[in-house]
C-alpha positions in Angstrom: 80.6 122.6 68.5 78.5 124.4 71.0 75.3 123.3 72.7 75.0 125.0 76.1 76.8 122.3 78.0 79.0 123.3 80.9 79.5 119.8 82.3 83.1 119.0 81.6 82.6 115.2 81.6 79.8 115.5 79.0 81.9 117.8 76.8 84.7 115.2 77.0 82.2 112.5 76.0 81.1 114.7 73.0 84.7 115.2 72.0 85.3 111.4 72.1 82.1 110.9 70.1 83.5 112.9 67.3 86.2 110.3 66.8 83.7 107.4 66.8 81.1 106.5 64.2 79.2 109.7 65.1 76.0 107.9 65.5 73.1 110.3 65.9 69.3 109.9 65.8 66.4 112.2 65.0 63.1 112.9 66.6 60.1 114.2 64.7 58.1 116.7 66.7 54.5 117.7 66.0 53.9 121.2 64.7 53.4 123.7 67.5 51.5 127.0 67.7 52.6 129.4 65.1 54.5 126.8 63.1 53.1 125.3 59.9 55.1 122.1 59.9 56.6 119.5 62.1 59.9 120.1 63.7 62.9 117.8 64.0 65.6 117.4 66.7 68.9 115.6 66.4 69.9 113.5 69.4 73.4 112.3 70.2 73.4 109.6 72.9 76.3 110.1 75.2 77.5 108.1 78.2 79.8 109.2 81.0 81.6 106.7 83.2 80.9 107.7 86.8 81.8 105.7 89.9 79.6 107.7 92.2 76.3 108.3 90.3 74.4 106.6 87.4 73.0 103.4 86.2 74.5 100.0 86.9 74.6 98.1 83.6 76.2 94.9 84.7 77.6 93.2 87.8 80.6 95.5 87.9 80.8 98.5 90.2 81.1 101.0 87.3 78.2 103.3 86.8 77.2 105.3 83.7 75.4 108.6 83.3 73.4 108.8 80.1 72.9 112.1 78.3 70.5 112.7 75.4 72.5 115.6 73.9 70.6 117.8 71.4 73.1 119.8 69.3 72.2 123.3 68.6 71.7 124.6 65.0 75.3 126.0 64.7 76.7 122.6 65.9 74.6 120.9 63.2 76.4 123.1 60.6 79.8 121.9 61.8 78.6 118.3 61.9 77.4 118.6 58.4 80.9 119.9 57.4 82.4 116.9 59.2 80.0 114.3 57.8 82.5 112.8 55.4 85.6 113.4 57.4 87.5 110.6 59.2 88.9 112.5 62.2 90.9 109.5 63.4 93.3 110.1 60.6 93.5 113.8 61.2 95.7 115.6 63.7 93.3 117.1 66.2 94.3 118.9 69.3 93.7 117.3 72.7 90.5 118.4 74.5 92.2 120.4 77.2 94.3 122.3 74.6 91.2 123.2 72.7 89.5 124.6 75.8 92.7 126.6 76.5 93.0 127.9 73.0 89.4 129.1 72.9 89.9 130.8 76.3 92.9 132.6 75.0 91.1 133.7 71.8 88.2 135.1 73.9 90.6 136.5 76.5 89.1 134.4 79.3 91.0 133.1 82.3 92.2 129.5 82.3 94.7 129.1 85.1 95.3 125.4 84.8 95.1 123.7 81.4 94.7 120.3 83.1 91.6 121.5 84.9 89.3 123.0 82.2 86.3 122.8 84.5 87.6 125.8 86.4 88.1 127.9 83.3 86.0 131.0 82.9 84.8 129.6 79.5 83.3 126.5 81.1 82.1 128.1 84.3 80.3 131.1 82.8 79.4 130.2 79.3 75.9 129.4 80.5 75.3 133.2 80.9 75.6 133.6 77.2 73.4 130.7 76.0 70.7 131.5 78.6 70.4 135.1 77.1 70.0 134.0 73.5 66.8 135.2 71.9 64.1 132.5 71.9 65.9 130.2 74.4 63.3 128.7 76.7 65.6 127.0 79.2 64.7 127.5 82.8 66.8 127.8 85.9 66.6 124.2 87.0 67.5 122.7 83.6 70.4 125.2 83.2 71.8 123.7 86.4 71.4 120.3 84.8 73.3 121.5 81.7 76.0 122.9 84.0 76.4 119.6 85.7 75.5 120.9 89.1 72.4 118.8 89.4 72.7 115.0 88.9 70.3 113.3 86.5 70.5 110.5 83.9 68.6 109.6 80.8 67.7 106.1 79.7 70.5 103.8 78.7 71.1 104.1 74.9 69.7 100.6 74.1 66.5 101.3 76.1 66.2 104.7 74.4 66.5 103.2 71.0 63.8 100.6 71.8 61.4 103.0 73.5 58.0 102.9 71.9 59.2 100.2 69.5 59.3 97.2 71.8 58.6 93.8 70.2 55.4 92.4 71.8 54.7 88.7 72.0 51.6 88.1 69.8 50.5 84.9 71.6 51.1 85.3 75.3 49.8 82.8 77.8 46.4 84.0 79.1 46.2 85.7 82.5 44.3 84.0 85.3 43.1 85.5 88.6 44.5 82.9 90.9 48.1 83.3 89.8 48.0 86.9 90.8 47.9 85.7 94.5 50.8 83.4 94.0 53.5 84.8 96.4 56.1 82.4 95.0 56.0 84.2 91.6 57.9 87.2 93.2 61.4 86.7 94.4 60.6 89.0 97.3 57.1 89.3 98.7 56.6 92.5 100.5 53.0 91.7 101.3 51.6 94.3 103.7 49.9 91.7 105.9 53.1 91.8 108.0 52.3 95.3 108.9 49.7 95.0 111.6 48.3 98.2 112.8 49.5 99.7 116.0 47.6 102.5 117.6 50.2 105.0 118.7 49.4 107.9 120.9 50.5 111.2 119.5 54.0 111.7 120.8 55.6 115.0 121.5 57.3 116.9 118.7 59.7 118.1 121.4 61.3 114.8 122.0 64.5 115.7 120.2 64.6 119.0 122.0 64.2 117.2 125.4 67.1 114.9 124.5 69.3 117.7 123.3 68.5 119.8 126.4 69.4 116.9 128.7 72.7 116.4 126.8 73.7 119.8 128.1 73.9 118.3 131.6 76.3 115.7 133.0 76.6 112.3 131.4 75.0 110.5 134.3 72.0 112.9 134.4 71.6 112.6 130.6 71.6 108.8 130.9 69.0 108.8 133.7 66.7 111.2 131.8 66.9 109.5 128.4 66.3 106.1 130.2 63.1 107.6 131.6 62.1 108.9 128.2 62.7 105.5 126.7 60.6 103.8 129.3 57.7 106.2 128.8 57.8 106.1 125.0 55.5 103.5 123.6 56.4 104.1 120.0 59.0 101.8 118.5 60.6 104.5 116.4 61.2 106.7 119.5 62.4 103.6 121.5 65.0 102.8 118.9 66.3 106.4 118.6 66.6 106.7 122.4 68.2 103.3 122.7 70.9 104.5 120.2 71.3 107.7 122.3 72.0 105.6 125.4 74.5 103.4 123.6 76.4 106.6 122.5 76.3 107.8 126.1 78.0 104.5 127.2 80.9 105.4 124.9 82.9 107.9 127.0 85.1 108.8 124.0 82.1 110.6 122.4 81.4 114.1 123.8 77.9 115.0 124.8 77.6 117.9 122.3 78.7 115.4 119.5 75.9 113.0 120.6 73.5 116.0 120.4 74.5 116.7 116.8 74.1 113.0 115.9 70.6 112.9 117.3 69.6 116.2 115.8 70.9 115.3 112.4 68.5 112.4 111.8 66.1 112.4 114.8 63.3 114.7 113.7 63.2 113.2 110.2 63.3 109.6 111.5 60.4 110.2 113.9 58.4 112.1 111.3 58.8 109.6 108.5 58.2 106.5 110.7 55.1 107.7 112.5 52.4 105.1 112.9 54.7 102.3 111.5 55.2 98.8 112.9 59.0 99.0 112.4 59.5 95.5 113.8 57.8 94.0 110.6 59.8 96.1 108.2 62.1 94.7 105.5 65.3 96.1 104.2 63.6 98.1 101.4 61.4 99.9 103.9 64.4 101.2 105.8 66.2 102.1 102.5 63.2 104.2 101.4 63.2 106.2 104.7 67.0 106.6 104.8 67.0 107.9 101.2 64.4 110.5 102.0 66.3 111.7 105.0 69.6 111.9 103.1 68.0 113.8 100.2 66.4 116.3 102.6 69.8 117.5 103.6 70.2 120.2 101.0 72.7 122.6 102.5 75.9 122.8 100.5 78.6 125.4 101.0 79.6 125.7 97.4 76.3 126.3 95.6 72.7 127.3 96.2 70.2 124.5 96.0 67.4 124.6 93.5 65.0 124.3 96.4 65.3 127.3 98.8 63.8 126.4 102.1 64.8 126.9 105.7 66.1 123.8 107.4 65.4 122.9 110.9 68.8 121.2 111.0 70.9 124.3 110.4 73.5 123.3 113.0 73.7 119.7 111.9 76.1 120.2 108.9 79.3 119.6 110.7 81.5 117.0 109.2 84.9 115.6 109.9 85.2 114.6 106.2 87.5 116.6 104.1 85.4 118.7 101.7 87.9 118.9 98.9 90.0 115.7 98.8 89.1 112.1 98.2 91.1 109.1 99.4 93.7 109.7 96.7 94.3 113.3 97.6 92.7 114.4 94.3 89.9 117.0 94.2 86.5 115.4 94.4 84.3 116.1 91.3 81.7 118.7 92.2 79.0 116.7 90.6 80.1 113.4 92.1 80.2 114.2 95.7 77.3 114.1 98.2 76.6 117.4 99.7 78.5 118.0 103.0 75.5 117.5 105.2 74.4 114.5 103.3 77.8 112.8 103.9 77.5 113.5 107.6 73.9 112.2 107.6 74.9 109.1 105.8 77.4 108.2 108.5 74.8 108.8 111.3 72.2 106.7 109.6 74.6 103.9 109.0 75.6 103.9 112.7 72.0 104.1 113.8 71.0 101.2 111.6 74.0 99.1 112.9 72.6 99.7 116.4 69.1 98.6 115.3 70.6 95.4 113.8 72.4 94.6 117.0 69.6 95.4 119.5 66.4 95.2 117.5 67.0 92.4 114.9 66.7 94.9 112.0 67.3 93.5 108.5 70.4 94.2 106.5 70.2 97.4 104.5 72.4 98.1 101.5 73.5 101.7 101.7 74.0 102.8 98.0 74.8 106.3 99.2 78.0 105.2 100.9 81.3 106.5 99.4 79.2 109.1 97.5 77.5 106.5 95.3 74.0 106.9 94.0 72.7 104.0 91.9 69.7 104.9 89.7 67.5 102.4 87.9 66.5 104.4 84.8 63.3 102.8 83.4 60.4 104.1 81.4 57.3 102.2 80.3 56.4 103.4 76.9 52.8 104.1 75.7 53.3 101.2 73.2 53.9 98.8 76.1 51.1 100.3 78.2 48.6 99.8 75.4 49.8 96.2 74.9 49.3 95.6 78.7 45.7 96.9 78.4 45.0 94.7 75.4 46.4 91.7 77.2 44.1 92.2 80.3 41.1 92.7 78.0 41.8 89.5 76.2 42.4 87.5 79.4 40.0 84.9 80.9 39.3 87.1 83.9 35.8 87.9 85.0 34.4 91.3 83.9 34.8 92.8 87.4 38.4 91.4 87.7 39.3 92.9 84.3 37.8 96.2 85.4 39.9 96.2 88.6 43.2 95.3 86.8 42.6 98.0 84.1 42.0 100.6 86.7 45.1 99.7 88.8 47.2 99.7 85.6 45.8 103.2 84.6 46.3 104.5 88.1 49.9 103.5 88.5 50.8 104.5 84.9 49.2 107.9 85.1 50.0 108.9 88.7 53.2 107.1 89.6 51.9 106.2 93.1 53.9 103.8 95.2 52.4 100.4 95.6 51.6 100.9 99.3 49.9 104.2 98.4 47.6 102.4 95.9 46.9 99.6 98.3 45.9 102.1 101.0 43.4 104.1 99.0 40.1 104.2 100.8 36.8 104.8 99.1 36.5 107.9 101.3 39.8 109.2 99.9 38.1 110.0 96.6 36.9 113.6 96.5 34.9 115.7 94.1 32.6 112.9 92.9 28.9 112.3 93.5 26.1 114.6 94.6 27.7 117.7 96.1 25.5 120.6 97.2 22.7 119.3 95.0 24.9 119.0 91.9 26.3 115.9 90.3 30.1 116.3 90.2 32.4 113.7 88.6 36.0 115.2 88.6 37.6 112.7 91.0 40.8 113.4 92.9 42.6 111.1 95.3 43.5 112.7 98.6 46.4 110.7 100.1 46.4 110.7 103.8 48.5 108.4 106.0 47.0 105.1 107.1 48.2 101.7 108.1 49.0 100.7 104.6 50.8 103.8 103.4 53.5 106.1 104.9 53.6 109.9 104.2 56.0 112.4 105.5 53.9 113.2 108.6 50.6 112.2 110.1 48.9 115.4 108.9 50.5 115.5 105.5 48.3 115.1 102.4 48.8 115.4 98.7 46.1 115.5 96.1 46.3 113.4 92.9 44.1 115.0 90.2 43.1 111.8 88.3 40.3 113.7 86.5 43.1 115.5 84.6 45.7 112.7 84.5 43.4 110.0 83.2 42.2 109.8 79.6 38.5 109.8 79.0 38.0 106.0 78.8 40.1 105.4 81.9 38.2 108.1 83.8 34.9 106.5 82.8 36.0 103.1 84.1 37.3 104.6 87.3 34.1 106.5 88.1 32.0 103.3 87.4 34.3 101.3 89.7 34.2 103.9 92.4 30.4 103.9 92.5 30.4 100.1 92.6 32.8 100.0 95.6 30.8 102.7 97.4 27.5 100.9 96.8 29.0 97.7 98.2 30.2 99.7 101.2 33.8 98.7 100.9 36.3 100.6 102.9 39.3 100.2 100.6 39.0 101.0 96.9 40.9 97.9 95.8 39.3 95.2 97.9 36.9 92.4 97.5 34.9 90.4 100.1 33.9 92.6 103.0 36.2 95.4 101.8 37.7 95.9 105.3 41.2 95.0 104.0 42.7 95.9 100.7 43.9 93.2 98.2 47.4 92.0 99.1 50.5 93.7 97.7 51.5 90.6 95.9 48.5 90.8 93.6 49.6 94.3 92.3 53.3 93.4 91.9 52.5 90.0 90.4 50.0 91.5 87.9 52.6 93.8 86.4 55.5 91.3 86.4 53.4 88.5 84.9 52.2 90.7 82.1 55.7 92.0 81.3 57.2 88.6 81.4 54.6 87.3 78.9 54.5 90.3 76.6 58.2 91.3 76.3 61.1 89.2 75.3 63.4 90.9 77.8 62.8 93.6 80.4 64.1 95.0 83.7 60.8 96.6 84.8 59.6 96.5 88.3 56.4 98.1 89.8 58.5 101.1 90.7 59.3 101.6 87.0 55.9 103.2 86.7 56.9 105.9 89.1 60.0 106.7 87.0 57.7 106.7 83.9 55.1 109.1 85.3 57.5 111.6 86.6 59.6 111.6 83.4 56.5 112.0 81.3 55.0 114.8 83.4 58.3 116.7 83.3 57.7 117.1 79.6 54.0 117.8 79.9 54.4 120.5 82.5 57.1 122.1 80.5 54.6 122.4 77.6 57.1 120.8 75.3 56.1 119.1 72.0 58.3 116.2 73.2 55.4 115.3 75.4 53.3 114.4 72.4 56.1 112.0 71.2 57.3 110.4 74.5 53.8 110.2 76.1 50.3 109.5 74.7 48.9 112.9 75.8 47.9 115.4 73.1 48.4 119.1 73.5 44.9 119.8 74.8 45.2 117.1 77.5 48.6 118.4 78.4 47.2 121.9 78.9 44.6 120.4 81.3 47.3 118.7 83.3 49.3 121.9 83.6 46.3 123.7 84.9 45.5 121.0 87.4 49.0 120.6 88.8 50.5 124.1 88.5 47.4 126.3 88.4 48.4 129.9 87.7 52.0 129.6 88.9 53.4 127.7 85.9 56.6 129.7 85.5 57.5 129.7 89.2 56.5 126.2 90.4 56.9 123.6 87.7 59.6 121.6 89.5 58.2 122.2 92.9 54.7 121.2 91.6 56.1 118.0 90.2 58.1 117.2 93.4 54.9 117.8 95.4 52.9 115.5 93.2 55.5 112.8 93.6 55.6 113.2 97.4 59.3 114.2 97.5 60.8 116.5 100.0 63.0 118.3 97.5 63.0 118.6 93.6 66.6 117.3 93.8 65.3 113.8 94.6 63.0 114.1 91.6 65.7 115.0 89.2 68.4 112.6 90.5 66.3 109.5 90.8 63.2 109.8 88.6 63.4 112.3 85.7 65.0 110.6 82.8 64.0 113.2 80.2 65.8 116.3 81.7 68.7 116.5 79.2 66.3 115.9 76.3 64.0 118.6 77.6 66.9 121.0 78.2 68.1 120.4 74.7 64.7 121.2 73.2 64.4 124.3 75.2 67.9 125.4 74.0 67.0 124.6 70.4 64.3 127.2 70.4 66.9 129.9 70.4 66.8 131.9 67.2 70.3 131.5 65.7 71.2 133.3 62.5 74.5 133.8 60.7 75.5 135.6 57.5 74.9 133.5 54.4 78.5 133.8 53.4 79.7 132.3 56.7 77.0 129.6 56.4 78.2 128.7 52.9 81.9 128.7 54.0 81.2 126.3 56.9 78.8 123.9 55.1 79.3 124.4 51.4 75.6 124.9 51.0 74.7 127.7 48.6 71.8 130.1 48.3 69.9 127.9 45.8 69.8 124.9 48.2 68.8 127.2 51.1 66.0 128.7 49.1 64.8 125.3 47.8 64.6 124.0 51.4 62.7 127.0 52.8 62.1 130.3 51.1 62.1 132.0 54.4 65.5 130.7 55.5 67.4 133.6 54.0 66.6 137.2 54.8 67.7 139.6 52.0 67.4 142.6 54.3 69.9 141.3 56.9 71.8 138.9 54.6 71.4 136.3 57.4 70.5 132.6 57.2 67.9 131.5 59.8 69.4 128.3 60.9 66.2 126.8 62.4 64.8 126.8 58.8 67.7 124.6 57.7 67.6 122.3 60.7 65.5 119.6 59.0 67.8 119.5 56.0 71.0 119.3 58.2 69.5 116.6 60.5 68.6 114.4 57.5 72.2 114.6 56.4 74.0 114.0 59.7 71.6 111.8 61.6 70.4 108.3 61.1 67.1 107.8 59.3 66.0 105.8 62.3 63.5 107.9 64.3 63.6 107.8 68.1 60.5 107.5 70.2 58.2 106.9 67.2 54.7 106.1 68.4 51.6 105.5 66.3 48.8 107.1 68.2 45.4 105.4 68.0 42.0 106.8 69.1 40.9 106.5 72.7 40.5 102.9 73.7 37.0 101.6 73.3 37.9 97.9 73.4 36.9 97.7 77.1 33.2 98.3 76.6 33.2 96.0 73.6 34.9 93.2 75.5 32.5 93.7 78.4 29.6 93.2 76.1 31.1 90.2 74.6 31.9 88.7 78.0 28.3 89.3 79.1 27.0 87.7 75.9 29.1 84.6 76.3 28.4 84.0 80.0 27.0 80.5 80.7 24.0 80.2 83.0 24.8 79.9 86.7 22.8 78.0 89.3 23.1 81.0 91.5 20.0 83.0 92.0 22.0 86.1 91.3 25.6 85.8 89.9 27.2 88.8 91.5 28.0 87.6 95.0 29.2 90.9 96.4 26.1 92.7 95.3 24.1 90.0 97.2 26.2 90.6 100.3 25.7 94.4 100.1 22.0 93.8 99.5 21.6 91.6 102.6 23.7 94.0 104.8 21.5 96.9 103.8 18.3 95.0 104.5 19.7 93.7 107.8 20.0 97.3 109.1 16.2 97.8 108.6 13.8 96.7 111.2 12.1 93.4 110.4 8.6 94.9 110.0 9.8 97.3 107.3 12.0 95.0 105.3 9.3 93.8 102.9 8.3 97.3 101.8 11.9 98.5 101.5 13.1 95.4 99.7 12.3 96.6 96.1 14.2 99.9 96.5 17.2 98.2 98.1 17.3 95.5 95.4 17.2 97.9 92.6 19.9 100.1 94.2 22.2 97.1 94.2 21.4 96.1 90.7 19.4 92.9 91.7 16.1 92.1 89.9 13.1 92.4 92.2 12.1 88.7 91.9 15.7 87.6 92.6 15.9 89.9 95.6 12.7 88.5 97.1 14.0 85.0 96.6 17.3 85.7 98.3 15.5 87.5 101.1 13.1 84.6 101.7 15.9 82.0 101.7 17.9 84.1 104.2 14.9 84.5 106.5 14.3 80.7 106.5 18.0 80.0 107.3 18.2 82.4 110.3 15.5 82.2 113.0 16.5 85.6 114.5 16.6 89.0 112.7 19.9 88.2 110.9 20.1 87.8 107.2 23.9 87.3 107.0 26.7 86.2 109.2 29.4 88.5 110.2 32.3 88.4 107.7 35.5 86.8 108.9 38.1 89.3 109.9 41.8 89.4 109.0 43.6 89.9 105.7 44.3 86.2 105.2 40.7 85.1 105.7 39.6 87.7 103.2 42.0 86.5 100.7 40.8 82.9 101.1 37.2 84.1 100.8 37.8 86.1 97.6 39.3 83.0 96.0 36.5 80.8 97.2 33.7 83.0 95.9 35.5 83.3 92.5 35.8 79.5 92.3 32.3 79.0 93.5 30.9 81.2 90.7 33.0 79.4 88.1 31.8 76.0 89.5 28.2 77.2 89.4 28.6 77.4 85.6 31.1 74.7 84.8 30.3 72.0 87.4 26.9 72.9 88.9 26.2 69.3 90.1 29.3 69.3 92.2 28.5 72.6 93.8 24.9 71.5 94.4 26.2 68.4 96.2 28.5 70.5 98.4 25.7 72.8 99.3 23.3 69.9 100.1 25.8 68.3 102.4 26.5 71.6 104.1 22.8 72.3 104.6 22.3 68.9 106.3 25.4 69.2 108.5 25.5 72.9 109.3 25.1 74.2 112.8 25.1 78.0 113.6 26.8 77.3 116.9 30.0 75.9 115.4 32.3 76.6 112.5 33.1 73.0 111.8 31.2 70.1 110.1 30.8 66.8 111.9 30.6 63.4 110.2 29.9 60.0 111.7 31.8 56.7 111.2 29.1 54.9 109.1 29.8 54.2 105.4 27.2 56.7 104.3 28.7 59.4 106.5 32.2 58.7 105.2 30.9 58.9 101.6 29.4 62.3 102.4 32.7 63.4 104.0 34.6 62.3 100.9 32.3 64.2 98.5 32.2 67.3 100.8 36.0 67.6 101.2 36.8 66.7 97.6 34.6 69.5 96.3 35.6 71.8 99.1 39.3 71.6 98.1 38.4 72.9 94.7 36.8 75.9 96.4 39.3 76.5 99.2 42.9 75.3 98.9 43.5 72.0 100.6 46.2 73.4 102.9 43.4 75.4 104.7 41.3 72.3 105.5 41.8 70.1 108.5 40.3 66.8 109.6 40.3 65.9 113.3 39.5 62.6 115.0 40.2 61.1 118.4 43.8 60.7 117.3 46.0 62.1 114.6 46.6 58.6 113.3 42.9 58.0 112.8 42.6 61.2 110.9 45.6 60.2 108.7 44.1 56.8 108.1 40.7 58.2 107.0 42.4 60.8 104.7 44.3 58.0 103.0 41.4 55.6 102.9 39.1 58.1 101.1 41.9 59.3 98.8 41.7 62.9 99.9 44.3 65.6 99.1 47.6 65.0 100.9 47.8 68.7 101.8 44.8 68.5 104.1 46.0 68.9 107.7 45.1 66.5 110.5 44.6 67.0 114.2 43.3 65.5 117.4 40.0 66.1 119.2 40.1 64.0 122.3 37.0 61.9 123.2 35.4 62.8 119.9 33.5 60.0 118.2 33.6 60.6 114.4 35.4 63.1 112.2 35.4 66.9 112.4 36.1 68.9 109.2 36.9 72.5 109.4 38.8 75.4 107.6 41.7 76.6 109.8 44.0 79.6 110.1 47.4 79.8 111.7 47.5 81.7 115.0 50.1 82.7 117.5 49.8 82.1 121.2 50.0 85.5 122.9 48.8 84.8 126.4 49.2 82.1 129.1 45.5 82.0 129.3 45.5 80.4 125.9 45.4 76.6 126.4 47.3 75.9 123.1 50.2 73.6 123.7 52.5 75.3 121.2 53.4 78.9 120.3 52.0 78.6 116.8 48.8 76.5 116.3 45.9 76.0 113.9 42.4 77.2 115.0 39.1 77.0 113.3 38.2 80.1 111.3 34.8 81.3 110.4 35.5 81.1 106.7 33.7 77.8 106.1 30.6 78.9 108.0 30.3 82.3 106.3 31.1 80.9 102.9 28.8 77.8 103.3 25.7 79.8 104.4 26.1 82.4 101.7 26.4 79.8 98.9 23.6 77.9 100.4 21.2 80.8 100.1 22.5 81.6 96.6 22.0 78.2 95.0 18.6 77.6 93.6 16.6 74.6 94.9 15.9 73.2 91.4 18.4 74.6 89.0 
């Protein structure tokens, strides 16, 4: 059997497969240009045990590489000949002997029979199969087939289920509030821990300064680096310089060795951690950075990397690790070892992080790259699952705008593979090529990713463009454009935000949304948010290669695929497919893309090889397979050429595959027309909406309307009101009513209070507004009572509400807080009295929620009710008695006044 595989471990796996049940599958491909009928491919799923690279299938340390092996047409002939043979009862030569015998027959050198990977046959056979007529295999995938570039397919069970997953027909409906439940995730990486730090632009010559001073004496170097550390205000620089000082304290380490250590990781560390509050990082954040640094070390003395670029760490490849032997003295597998410079980098990073754990309280980091190990989580979300997720969101009980947001997030992550922090950090201003440009309406949106406080790129000036106008399907693009215009009209800074729009929605919402949907739709799964990244990159590898496999594995058709190729690769398709894909993914090298994210490489390489035009004499074909001329002619009249007496094997491929492969078809997917359910559901939702007691039901439109009017001078507001109202989608009579009520509430030129700042406050407000609207339709009387009490008790000079001690006052307090806890979680409320015990007593007497906090306000006669936020004492000028304390937030005042002007007087 021959299929263009030079990876000796895969060949061994294929040899072992021949003695098994010989399970093979088939894939039906659509007809391509110049072909009048659909094609078929046979796929043999192979797995290779590998301690150093692959997927971890259970709790053991063993890893597996999975290969979707596509046998060539000649191999299919031999498989057909073996289809009824039980090889286990036949004397078959050992694998190494077979390789040696073939080498002798072809007069090729094979010095060591026990090391067939070094034989001329295995090392150089790729030259032959790359030259075959019709073969489309490119340089990168030929390296994959040779085993010199690590990559793994999906585990066999996941491959067999792909696009055929069982979907729960009656899942529990999705609700908005559960998306914010941090306890749903085992690990909450909410970005609110990453407070912004304004770093000055630090010198790119810092590493050079350190290395120059290390050419001096140890005491001079210590003095200079101490000064640099004092002057450096950036945490990333401080940590690196602190490590350098600790190395200087160890007199057993030479200065030139320290210089190599700092040079090895220093520039990448400073570049990748720019503008980051490292003190708030979790282990996964460090792992992400360390992985990128390790993968950037591409120099290898034994082969040329796929990516040819000059490295600024040319002198950093020294290693005291034996290149050729492992701990047992045996040669290290060429595929299984980290590149020389990567091994050296791994050791420096581990030492650097150990120093950070000791001196900077850094979290524990699992180094999967240690001992040459790379653990890959191979996952792909199929179009079948994706469509089920869309249907589930559409059928949920979410409000129309909430559904819209969830659908767009789902489409964005599925089509682009953006990391969660990249999506969180998208600003409205990051969307380009949309709107009125030079007098023309343009709607071909692209996302320009630039670093900000919520996302990390490789440098402060690095950008990459995501062409969503090409990646999105028509219905998804229409939704995105509508959503963009809405967020821009509401003057929100971040694309995925609510409330004031100054902070994005929390990370927990995005991760919860996906996990909740998967948990409810699928019986079992291992998906995480990062699985989308694996999916997109694996899909685009097929699309950019212009393979018909893309129309089976993805939901893109040929025309859409051509548009994507043009958008990502432009006119450089042949030269830059893998570089273009790596760039889109934001990787430093294509090696990272292959090793961690592309799970369709072997399948794609097999298809490219299968395009080779193989033909053999009909007499040889009949001797091998037993298939005569009549059968050949019946299958395809063009399979046999009378002039050459040759049988065109590709014309017999379908017949052979049907005989040797299972009837079960892999990757089957029933494509449906573009989704139109969203618009229909939107119309149904609108038709079924119950009347609200709000003057206008869309709260955020009202906020934007009042903000716009507030910018206009008082004497011109009346005449501009109609235009502003219509711009924000508010009927004129409702706009006038809202404006009149706001003018009555505020005696100055204000129409709206300043929105509370801070991510947590925005999160509380978003929930409160959603619940308020729901209450305005379900329990209007309760909401009206809350507003009436607030209007009586409100005071613009304070953010709290005061109640007396009379019975009527206590009754008002009870009603106000009871309804308030339905709008804002009880844990955010606080009741204060002259003593904590008095506050506890009144809370118990009135039967209020036990989660309500209590506090003391000395010399206060009555009860003070407020919404609080947790704060940290940062200065001695703060009179707080403890380091962490609860202070009044402006949430209640802002929320109360806005709802007060929205609720009609006589609903």
